[in-house]
C-alpha positions in Angstrom: 59.0 24.7 63.3 61.6 22.6 61.5 64.6 24.5 60.0 67.4 22.9 58.1 70.6 24.7 57.3 73.3 23.1 55.1 77.0 23.9 55.3 80.3 22.4 54.1 80.0 22.7 50.4 82.6 24.0 48.1 84.9 23.1 45.2 87.4 20.3 45.1 89.2 18.3 42.5 88.1 14.8 41.4 89.1 12.2 43.9 88.8 14.6 46.8 86.4 14.6 49.8 83.9 16.9 51.3 81.6 16.6 54.3 78.3 18.3 54.3 76.5 19.2 57.5 72.8 19.9 58.1 71.9 21.6 61.3 68.4 20.7 62.2 66.1 22.5 64.6 62.6 21.6 65.5 63.2 17.9 64.9 61.6 16.1 67.8 61.3 12.4 66.9 63.9 9.7 66.5 61.7 8.2 63.8 62.2 11.1 61.5 63.3 10.4 57.9 66.2 12.6 57.0 68.2 12.7 53.8 70.3 14.4 51.2 69.1 15.3 47.7 71.0 16.9 44.8 70.1 18.7 41.6 72.5 19.2 38.8 71.8 21.9 36.1 69.3 20.6 33.6 68.6 17.5 35.7 65.8 16.5 38.1 66.4 16.4 41.8 67.4 13.0 43.0 67.7 11.4 46.4 71.4 10.7 47.3 71.3 9.2 50.8 68.9 8.9 53.7 68.6 7.8 57.2 65.6 6.6 59.2 65.9 6.2 62.9 69.5 5.3 63.8 70.4 2.4 61.5 68.3 2.3 58.4 70.2 3.9 55.5 69.5 4.5 51.8 72.1 5.3 49.1 71.5 5.9 45.5 73.5 3.5 43.3 75.7 6.3 42.0 77.1 7.0 45.4 77.2 3.6 47.1 80.6 2.9 48.5 81.6 6.6 48.3 79.1 8.5 50.4 78.2 7.9 54.0 75.3 9.4 55.8 75.2 9.8 59.6 73.4 11.7 62.3 74.5 13.2 65.6 71.3 13.3 67.6 72.9 15.3 70.5 73.9 18.0 68.0 70.8 17.7 65.9 73.0 17.5 62.9 72.9 15.3 59.8 76.2 14.6 57.9 77.1 13.4 54.4 80.7 12.3 54.1 81.6 12.3 50.4 84.8 10.6 49.2 86.2 9.8 45.8 84.3 12.6 44.3 83.6 12.8 40.6 82.7 15.7 38.3 79.2 14.1 37.9 78.7 14.7 41.7 78.6 18.4 40.9 75.2 19.7 42.0 73.3 21.7 44.5 72.8 19.5 47.6 69.8 19.8 49.8 69.0 18.5 53.2 65.5 17.3 53.8 63.3 15.7 56.5 59.9 14.3 57.0 58.0 12.5 59.8 57.2 9.2 58.2 55.8 6.1 59.8 58.2 3.5 58.4 61.5 2.9 56.8 59.6 1.7 53.7 58.0 5.1 53.4 61.3 6.9 54.0 63.2 4.9 51.4 60.3 5.4 48.9 60.4 9.1 49.5 64.1 9.2 48.9 64.0 7.0 45.8 61.0 8.8 44.3 62.0 12.3 45.4 58.5 12.7 46.8 57.2 13.1 50.3 59.8 15.1 52.1 58.1 17.9 54.0 61.0 20.1 55.1 63.9 21.4 53.0 67.1 23.4 53.4 68.0 26.1 51.0 70.8 24.0 49.5 74.5 24.3 49.1 76.7 24.0 46.0 79.2 21.2 45.5 81.5 21.6 42.5 84.0 18.9 41.5 86.6 19.7 38.9 88.3 17.1 36.7 
């Protein structure tokens, strides 16, 4: 049974940094697609960053150059390092995972917000101006 638990959220001022962590249990394959999504009030959930295998990464245009996704396989933990944070980054952030057969399917799932099978409960990130 896959379980995803997010931590590291909070409130910071614009320009600051936060690192989100997602402790994953039950993940058994190196080919798993893992990612971070976010949902701001009144907006649809969107894929922020994703990782397939060890080297394939996806970033939404809004976060490219500011966010970095990484995974510590030994600790079964997914990270999202967020820098140069903006008020528009304020949202509930969710960790998600799915067993997908290709990087194409993984990036499609992240971009279309469709196809991720497992979800964490989410964690709030608030950026003040």
